[in-house]
C-alpha positions in Angstrom: 20.8 63.7 -3.2 20.2 60.5 -1.7 17.4 57.8 -3.0 16.8 57.5 1.0 16.7 61.7 1.4 14.3 61.9 -1.8 11.9 59.3 -0.7 11.6 61.0 3.0 10.9 64.3 1.2 8.1 62.8 -1.1 6.6 61.2 2.1 6.9 64.4 3.8 5.2 66.1 0.9 2.5 63.9 0.5 2.1 63.8 4.6 1.7 67.9 4.2 -0.5 67.8 1.5 -3.0 65.4 3.5 -3.1 67.7 6.1 -3.7 70.4 4.4 -6.5 68.7 2.5 -8.0 67.1 6.2 -8.0 70.9 6.9 -10.0 72.2 4.4 -12.8 69.5 4.8 -12.8 70.1 8.4 -13.0 74.0 8.0 -16.2 73.0 5.1 -17.9 70.9 7.5 -17.8 73.5 10.3 -19.0 76.2 7.9 -21.7 74.1 6.9 -22.7 73.0 10.3 -22.8 76.5 11.7 -25.1 78.0 8.4 -27.1 75.0 9.4 -27.8 76.2 12.8 -27.7 79.9 11.9 -30.6 79.4 9.1 -32.5 76.4 10.3 -35.1 75.5 7.5 -34.1 78.1 5.3 -30.6 76.1 4.9 -32.6 73.3 3.5 -34.8 75.4 1.7 -31.5 77.5 0.0 -30.0 74.0 -1.3 -33.4 72.8 -2.9 -33.7 76.1 -4.5 -30.2 76.6 -5.9 -29.7 72.8 -6.5 -26.5 72.2 -4.7 -24.9 72.8 -1.3 -22.1 74.9 -2.5 -24.5 77.7 -4.6 -26.7 77.6 -1.1 -24.1 78.5 1.4 -22.5 81.1 -0.9 -26.2 82.9 -0.9 -26.4 81.8 2.8 -23.0 83.7 3.5 -23.7 86.6 1.5 -27.0 87.1 3.4 -24.9 87.2 6.6 -22.4 90.0 5.5 -25.5 92.2 4.0 -27.1 91.6 7.4 -24.0 92.9 9.3 -24.2 96.3 7.8 -27.7 96.7 9.0 -28.4 99.1 11.9 -31.5 97.3 14.0 -33.2 99.2 16.4 -36.4 98.5 18.3 -39.4 100.1 17.2 -40.5 103.5 19.4 -43.9 103.1 21.3 
């Protein structure tokens, strides 16, 4: 394998890793924005109560999953 080929392989690998990292960061930002929009002030409160954004978002996602299984019906009058 020539030095030229090895260099391009390393550059290509670095670019791919950079794109993966960028996609991960953008996905995390999108998730944070979605949770903040959905929960409003409760998002900020969860961060305050739990100490970190990561812990708060994990808790809020767990709440969403629990709520998905609830069957909500209007009250009978």
